[in-house]
N, C-alpha and C positions, 0 to 999 in steps of 0.2 A: 180531790184529797180533802179529808175532814180537817176541821180546825178545833183544837181543844185549848182552853185557857184555864189554868189552875190558879185560882185566887186564894191567897192566904195572908196571914198576919205574922208569921214567924213563930207562933206559939208552939209548945210541944205537941198539941193535938194536930196542928197544921203540918208540922214537920213529919210526924209519924204517918199521917195520911198520904203525904207526898211520897215518902219513902216506900210505902206499901202499894200505892195505886199506880203511880206514873210508869214504873217499869212494865206494867201489864199492857200498856198501850202500844200498838204497832206503829212505830214512827215511820214506817214505810208507807203507811196509809193515812196517818194523822199527823198534822203539824201541831206540836205541843209548845205552848208558851206558859211560863211560870211568872206570875205577877205577885210580888210581895207588896201588899197594900200599905204596910207600915212604912215602906221605903218609897213607894210610888203613889202617894196620896192623891195626885190628880186623876188617877185611874179609878178611884172609888166611884165616881159618877158613872163611868163606863160599866163597872160591875153592877151597880144598881139598875141601870138601864137594861142590862142583860137578865135581870131578875134575881140576882144574888141577894139573899137576906142575911146570910151569915157565912163565915169562913170556918173551915175550908170548904170550898165549892169548886166544882169542875163544870165548865160550860163547854159542851160538845155540840157543834153545829146549832147553836142557839138554845139547846136544852140544858137547863140547870140541874145539876146533881149536888144537893147539899149532903156532904159526907159525914159530918159530925158537927158538934157545936164547939167551936173554939172562941168565937167572938161575934157579936152582932155587927152587921155592917154599920149601923148607927154609932157604935162605940168607936169605930175607926176614924170618924170625922173629927 
């Protein structure tokens, strides 16, 4: 089973990307986790290690997909 982590900061860009994209993922084949970095600040380091440069971003099986620009990861620190 694939693993997808959607990192976001709760901004309107992030919320819209989540609403548009996540329903397209087949949850029968992909475990999906949503991480709000504004509320889960300790996970910022995890996102950076995965290669996330800005949010919203979707990491699927280690591959980072930067969806749009809501905020730089450095701005969330």
